[in-house]
C-alpha positions as CSV (number, residue, x, y, z in Angstrom):
1,M,0.0,0.0,0.0
2,H,1.3,3.4,-0.8
3,N,2.6,5.2,2.3
4,S,0.4,8.2,1.6
5,L,-2.8,6.2,2.3
6,F,-1.8,5.7,5.9
7,R,-2.3,9.4,6.5
8,W,-6.1,9.0,5.8
9,I,-6.9,6.0,8.0
10,P,-7.4,8.0,11.2
11,W,-9.8,10.3,9.5
12,L,-11.8,7.5,7.9
13,L,-12.1,5.7,11.3
14,W,-13.4,8.9,12.9
15,L,-15.9,9.4,10.1
16,V,-17.3,5.8,10.4
17,S,-17.6,6.3,14.2
18,A,-19.5,9.6,13.9
19,C,-22.0,8.3,11.3
20,G,-22.8,5.1,13.2
21,S,-23.6,6.9,16.5
22,D,-27.0,6.1,18.1
23,E,-27.4,9.6,19.6
24,Q,-30.0,11.8,18.0
25,A,-30.5,15.5,18.2
26,D,-33.5,16.7,20.2
27,G,-36.7,15.7,18.5
28,P,-39.8,17.8,18.2
29,F,-41.4,16.5,21.4
30,H,-38.3,16.9,23.6
31,G,-39.3,18.2,27.0
32,G,-36.2,20.2,27.8
33,G,-35.0,20.8,31.4
34,S,-36.9,18.6,33.8
35,G,-40.3,18.7,32.2
36,G,-41.6,15.7,30.3
37,A,-44.8,13.8,30.7
38,D,-44.5,10.1,31.5
39,S,-45.3,7.8,28.7
40,G,-47.7,5.9,30.9
41,A,-49.9,9.0,31.7
42,D,-53.5,8.1,31.6
43,T,-55.4,9.9,28.9
44,G,-58.7,9.7,30.7
45,D,-57.3,11.4,33.8
46,A,-55.8,14.1,31.5
47,V,-59.2,14.8,30.0
48,A,-60.8,15.1,33.4
49,D,-58.0,17.4,34.7
50,A,-58.2,19.6,31.6
51,R,-62.0,20.0,32.0
52,E,-61.7,20.8,35.7
53,D,-58.9,23.4,35.3
54,A,-60.4,25.1,32.3
55,K,-63.4,26.4,34.3
56,D,-64.6,29.9,33.9
57,T,-61.5,31.6,32.5
58,G,-62.4,31.2,28.9
59,G,-60.6,27.8,29.0
60,S,-62.6,24.8,27.9
61,A,-61.8,21.2,27.3
62,G,-61.9,21.2,23.6
63,T,-61.8,18.2,21.2
64,G,-59.0,19.4,18.9
65,G,-56.0,17.9,20.7
66,S,-54.8,14.6,19.5
67,A,-54.8,11.7,21.9
68,G,-52.0,9.1,22.5
69,A,-48.9,9.1,24.5
70,G,-46.6,10.2,21.7
71,G,-48.9,12.5,19.7
72,S,-48.4,16.1,19.0
73,A,-50.5,19.0,20.2
74,G,-53.8,19.4,18.4
75,A,-55.5,22.6,17.7
76,G,-57.1,22.6,21.0
77,G,-54.1,21.3,22.8
78,N,-52.4,24.5,23.7
79,A,-52.2,25.6,27.3
80,G,-52.3,29.1,26.0
81,A,-54.1,32.2,27.1
82,G,-57.4,30.8,26.0
83,G,-56.7,27.8,28.1
84,N,-58.0,25.1,25.8
85,A,-56.9,21.5,26.1
86,G,-57.8,18.9,23.6
87,V,-59.7,15.9,24.9
88,G,-56.9,13.4,25.5
89,G,-54.8,15.9,23.7
90,N,-51.2,16.8,24.2
91,A,-50.2,20.1,25.5
92,G,-47.6,20.4,22.7
93,V,-44.8,22.7,22.1
94,A,-47.0,25.7,21.5
95,G,-48.2,25.8,25.2
96,V,-47.5,28.9,27.2
97,G,-43.9,28.7,28.3
98,G,-43.8,24.9,28.1
99,E,-43.1,21.9,25.8
100,A,-44.6,18.5,25.9
101,G,-42.3,15.8,27.1
102,S,-41.1,12.9,25.0
103,S,-44.5,11.2,25.3
104,G,-46.4,14.5,25.8
105,S,-49.8,13.4,27.2
106,A,-52.0,16.2,28.4
107,G,-52.3,16.8,32.1
108,A,-53.9,19.7,33.9
109,A,-52.4,22.1,31.5
110,A,-55.7,23.8,30.5
111,G,-54.6,26.9,32.3
112,G,-56.5,30.1,32.1
113,A,-55.0,33.4,30.9
114,G,-51.4,33.4,32.1
115,G,-51.4,29.8,33.3
116,S,-48.3,27.9,32.6
117,S,-47.9,24.2,32.2
118,G,-46.0,22.9,35.2
119,S,-43.0,24.3,37.0
120,S,-40.7,23.8,34.1
121,G,-43.2,23.9,31.3
122,S,-44.1,20.2,31.1
123,A,-47.6,19.0,30.2
124,G,-47.7,16.4,33.0
125,A,-50.8,15.7,35.2
126,G,-49.4,18.0,37.9
127,A,-49.2,21.1,35.8
128,N,-50.7,24.2,37.2
129,A,-53.5,26.1,35.6
130,G,-53.7,29.8,35.7
131,A,-54.7,31.3,39.1
132,A,-58.1,32.5,37.8
133,G,-59.1,29.2,36.4
134,S,-57.7,26.5,38.6
135,S,-59.6,24.6,41.3
136,P,-58.3,25.3,44.8
137,T,-55.9,22.9,46.3
138,E,-57.0,23.9,49.8
139,P,-60.5,24.4,51.1
140,V,-61.7,28.0,51.2
141,T,-63.5,29.5,54.2
142,L,-66.5,31.5,53.0
143,R,-68.1,34.0,55.5
144,I,-71.7,35.1,54.7
145,V,-73.3,37.9,56.6
146,A,-76.9,39.1,56.6
147,A,-76.9,42.8,57.3
148,N,-79.7,45.3,57.7
149,L,-77.4,47.6,59.5
150,S,-78.6,51.1,58.3
151,S,-78.9,53.7,61.0
152,G,-80.1,57.3,61.4
153,N,-83.2,58.8,60.0
154,N,-82.7,58.0,56.3
155,Q,-82.3,54.2,56.2
156,S,-78.7,54.6,55.0
157,Y,-75.1,53.6,55.9
158,D,-73.9,57.2,56.0
159,P,-73.7,57.5,59.8
160,G,-71.1,54.7,59.9
161,H,-72.3,52.4,62.6
162,G,-73.2,49.5,60.2
163,K,-70.1,50.2,58.2
164,R,-67.8,49.7,61.2
165,I,-69.6,46.4,62.1
166,L,-69.1,45.1,58.6
167,Q,-65.4,46.1,58.7
168,G,-65.0,44.2,62.0
169,L,-66.7,41.0,60.8
170,K,-64.7,40.8,57.6
171,P,-67.3,39.0,55.4
172,D,-66.7,37.5,52.0
173,I,-70.3,37.9,51.0
174,V,-72.9,40.3,52.4
175,L,-76.7,40.0,51.9
176,I,-77.4,43.7,52.6
177,Q,-80.7,45.5,53.1
178,E,-81.6,49.3,53.0
179,F,-78.5,49.6,50.8
180,N,-78.3,53.4,50.6
181,Y,-75.2,55.5,50.8
182,G,-74.3,59.1,49.8
183,S,-76.3,60.1,46.7
184,N,-76.7,56.4,45.7
185,S,-74.7,57.1,42.6
186,S,-72.6,54.2,41.2
187,A,-69.5,56.1,42.4
188,D,-70.8,56.6,45.9
189,L,-71.9,53.0,46.2
190,Q,-68.5,51.7,45.0
191,N,-66.8,54.0,47.4
192,F,-68.8,52.5,50.2
193,V,-67.8,49.0,49.1
194,D,-64.1,49.9,48.6
195,S,-63.8,51.8,51.9
196,T,-65.6,49.1,53.9
197,F,-64.2,45.9,52.4
198,G,-61.2,46.9,50.4
199,P,-60.5,46.9,46.7
200,G,-61.6,44.0,44.6
201,F,-65.1,43.6,46.1
202,S,-68.1,44.1,43.8
203,Y,-71.8,44.6,44.4
204,A,-75.2,44.1,42.9
205,R,-78.1,46.3,43.9
206,E,-81.8,46.4,42.9
207,A,-83.5,49.6,42.0
208,G,-86.1,49.9,44.8
209,Q,-86.5,52.8,47.2
210,I,-85.3,50.6,50.1
211,P,-83.0,48.5,48.0
212,N,-81.5,45.1,48.7
213,G,-78.1,44.2,47.5
214,V,-75.3,41.6,47.4
215,I,-71.6,42.5,48.0
216,S,-69.0,39.9,47.2
217,R,-65.2,39.3,47.4
218,Y,-65.6,36.9,44.5
219,P,-66.6,37.8,40.9
220,I,-70.3,38.4,40.3
221,I,-70.9,36.8,36.9
222,A,-74.7,37.6,36.7
223,S,-77.2,39.6,38.8
224,G,-80.6,41.0,38.8
225,E,-83.9,41.4,40.7
226,W,-87.0,39.3,41.0
227,D,-90.3,40.9,41.7
228,D,-91.6,41.0,45.3
229,P,-95.3,41.3,44.6
230,E,-96.2,42.4,48.1
231,A,-93.6,45.2,48.5
232,P,-93.9,48.2,46.2
233,N,-90.5,49.7,47.2
234,R,-88.1,46.8,46.9
235,D,-87.5,43.4,45.2
236,F,-85.5,40.3,45.7
237,C,-81.9,41.0,44.7
238,W,-79.9,38.0,43.4
239,A,-76.3,37.5,42.2
240,R,-74.5,34.5,40.8
241,I,-71.0,34.3,42.2
242,D,-68.0,32.5,40.8
243,L,-66.6,30.8,43.9
244,P,-63.3,28.9,43.9
245,G,-64.0,25.4,42.7
246,P,-66.5,24.0,40.2
247,I,-69.8,25.1,41.7
248,D,-71.2,28.7,41.7
249,L,-73.1,30.3,44.5
250,W,-76.5,32.0,44.0
251,A,-76.9,34.6,46.7
252,I,-80.3,36.2,47.3
253,S,-80.9,39.2,49.5
254,V,-84.4,39.8,50.8
255,H,-86.4,42.2,53.0
256,L,-89.8,40.8,53.8
257,L,-92.7,42.9,55.0
258,T,-93.4,43.8,58.6
259,S,-97.2,43.9,58.0
260,S,-98.3,40.3,58.6
261,G,-97.2,36.7,58.5
262,S,-99.7,36.0,55.7
263,N,-98.0,38.6,53.5
264,R,-94.6,37.1,54.2
265,V,-96.0,33.7,53.1
266,K,-97.0,35.2,49.8
267,E,-93.5,36.7,49.4
268,A,-91.9,33.4,50.2
269,N,-94.0,31.7,47.6
270,A,-93.0,34.2,45.0
271,L,-89.4,33.9,45.9
272,M,-89.5,30.1,45.8
273,A,-91.1,30.1,42.4
274,K,-88.2,32.2,41.1
275,V,-85.6,30.0,42.7
276,Q,-87.1,26.8,41.4
277,T,-87.3,28.3,37.9
278,H,-83.9,30.0,37.6
279,V,-81.5,28.2,39.9
280,P,-80.3,24.8,38.7
281,Q,-80.3,21.9,41.1
282,G,-76.9,21.1,42.6
283,Q,-75.8,24.8,42.8
284,Y,-75.0,26.4,46.1
285,V,-77.8,28.8,47.1
286,V,-78.1,31.1,50.1
287,V,-81.0,33.4,50.9
288,G,-80.7,35.9,53.7
289,G,-81.5,39.2,55.2
290,D,-84.3,40.8,57.1
291,F,-87.3,38.4,57.2
292,N,-89.1,40.4,59.9
293,T,-90.2,37.1,61.4
294,G,-91.7,36.9,64.9
295,S,-90.7,33.3,65.5
296,R,-88.7,30.4,64.0
297,N,-91.8,28.6,62.9
298,E,-93.6,31.2,60.7
299,G,-95.3,30.0,57.5
300,C,-92.8,31.8,55.3
301,I,-90.0,29.7,56.8
302,D,-91.9,26.6,56.1
303,K,-92.3,27.6,52.4
304,L,-88.5,28.3,52.1
305,S,-87.8,24.8,53.4
306,A,-88.6,23.4,50.0
307,R,-85.0,24.5,48.9
308,F,-83.3,25.6,52.1
309,V,-82.3,24.0,55.4
310,T,-84.5,25.9,57.9
311,D,-84.3,23.9,61.1
312,G,-81.8,24.6,63.9
313,P,-79.5,24.9,65.6
314,Y,-79.3,28.7,64.8
315,P,-76.6,31.4,65.3
316,V,-76.5,33.0,68.7
317,D,-74.6,35.7,70.4
318,Q,-72.1,35.2,73.3
319,S,-74.9,35.0,75.7
320,G,-76.8,32.4,73.7
321,N,-79.5,34.7,72.4
322,G,-80.4,34.0,68.8
323,N,-82.9,36.9,68.4
324,T,-81.8,39.7,66.1
325,N,-84.2,42.7,66.4
326,A,-83.3,45.8,68.3
327,H,-85.0,44.6,71.5
328,R,-83.4,41.2,71.1
329,N,-86.7,39.3,71.4
330,S,-87.5,38.2,67.8
331,P,-85.5,36.3,65.1
332,Y,-85.8,38.9,62.3
333,D,-82.7,38.1,60.4
334,W,-81.5,34.9,58.7
335,V,-78.9,33.2,56.6
336,L,-80.4,30.0,55.1
337,A,-78.4,27.7,52.8
338,S,-79.4,25.0,50.4
339,P,-78.5,21.5,51.5
340,E,-75.5,21.4,49.2
341,L,-74.1,24.5,50.9
342,D,-75.4,23.8,54.4
343,S,-73.5,20.5,54.5
344,L,-70.3,22.6,54.3
345,A,-71.1,24.8,57.4
346,I,-68.4,25.1,59.9
347,P,-68.1,27.0,63.2
348,T,-67.7,30.8,62.9
349,R,-64.3,31.7,64.3
350,I,-63.3,35.3,65.3
351,A,-59.9,35.6,66.8
352,S,-59.7,32.8,69.5
353,Q,-63.4,32.5,69.8
354,S,-65.6,29.9,68.1
355,F,-69.4,29.8,67.6
356,S,-70.6,26.4,66.6
357,N,-73.6,27.4,64.6
358,G,-72.8,30.9,63.6
359,L,-72.9,34.3,65.4
360,V,-75.5,36.9,66.1
361,F,-73.3,40.0,66.4
362,D,-74.3,42.7,69.0
363,S,-71.5,45.1,69.8
364,R,-73.1,45.6,73.3
365,V,-72.7,41.9,74.0
366,Y,-69.6,40.8,72.2
367,T,-66.3,40.9,74.1
368,P,-63.5,41.7,73.5
369,L,-64.2,44.3,70.8
370,S,-60.5,44.3,70.1
371,D,-61.3,41.1,68.1
372,V,-63.4,43.2,65.6
373,P,-61.8,46.6,65.1
374,P,-63.0,49.3,64.4
375,V,-66.4,48.4,66.0
376,L,-67.5,50.6,68.9
377,V,-69.5,49.3,71.8
378,G,-72.5,51.4,71.0
379,D,-72.7,50.6,67.3
380,S,-75.4,48.0,67.5
381,G,-77.5,50.3,69.7
382,A,-77.3,53.3,67.4
383,S,-80.4,55.4,66.6
384,Q,-82.6,53.5,64.2
385,M,-80.3,50.5,64.2
386,Q,-83.1,47.9,64.2
387,H,-81.2,44.6,63.5
388,M,-78.2,42.6,64.4
389,A,-75.8,41.0,61.9
390,V,-76.0,37.3,61.4
391,V,-72.7,35.5,60.5
392,R,-72.3,32.0,59.1
393,D,-69.1,30.3,57.8
394,F,-68.7,27.6,55.2
395,E,-65.8,25.6,54.0
396,I,-65.8,25.3,50.2
397,P,-63.8,22.3,48.9
């Protein structure tokens, strides 16, 4: 062999070695970093997770994503701002901030706006949805307060006594009566809500002269009023509220007449007809406010029992008194929950104190008031303050 050929042998050996290597460049489904979905991920679980996490943020579990452990992302498979995940589909490389792993099955990557797929962008079953659209991982305590706490001569919250009580109780949802403040302009009412509860709360209010309303920490996604045929100056105010988790809350604020028990029965019948027509079974429902009832066994309460839990035990104050009118001898005010919600009731806790069945709050009875700043001892006894607040807590899974 010619000696010059020996100079090429090392180069030829290197070329053969390089061409025969089993290592491939990263393929189109490479997860990158630490984020790849396991090839054994169950497609059915992925579909359920996607549907769960896509709730209410514009994200829905679509059908465009391709199924299979190794498939690519379908049209609906992006965990993008619209939050759509294909049924069984892979959250492919187009997901927000993330790539599918080598086998790329869709997990809980149907995040809402801004929701990323997993800590390092993988589409695994543990991926986090956007904060606005994900189901909570921990139960949420929901405080609901019935509040006809106007004072002074104009049935309004201007004097400040009721406002301080609400600030001290820190509710998440208020079923409020005689909801007048300032000029009753939208700006004045929002100022009341912001200054009492903080930014982020919203409200619904009906148009009557003595209006009912609903104030909520959580988004009000629909609201309106149902006719109270017996009361010419007010209606039943309702709001559908987007709670954390998959079930919405329908909150209804009412102010029944003082005139007679028979008129309150008519009002309860009218209210129940609206609830049965408009509120789907299985939703959380709460009705509360000033019922003006002289006893716990009035006919209107019996009518409401068709959809609400109306039997005791009932909220009481620290002295064990459950009556809520100014003289503390009649149970005027109520918070009644549907069975689905009532089953989630928990003791009401304020600072170190616990009230097994809820609290009737009277600033002249409750001690220490340092638990509920800025409440003053005389607030519940202010001029024309005719009701005590009723507080109930629930734990939403």
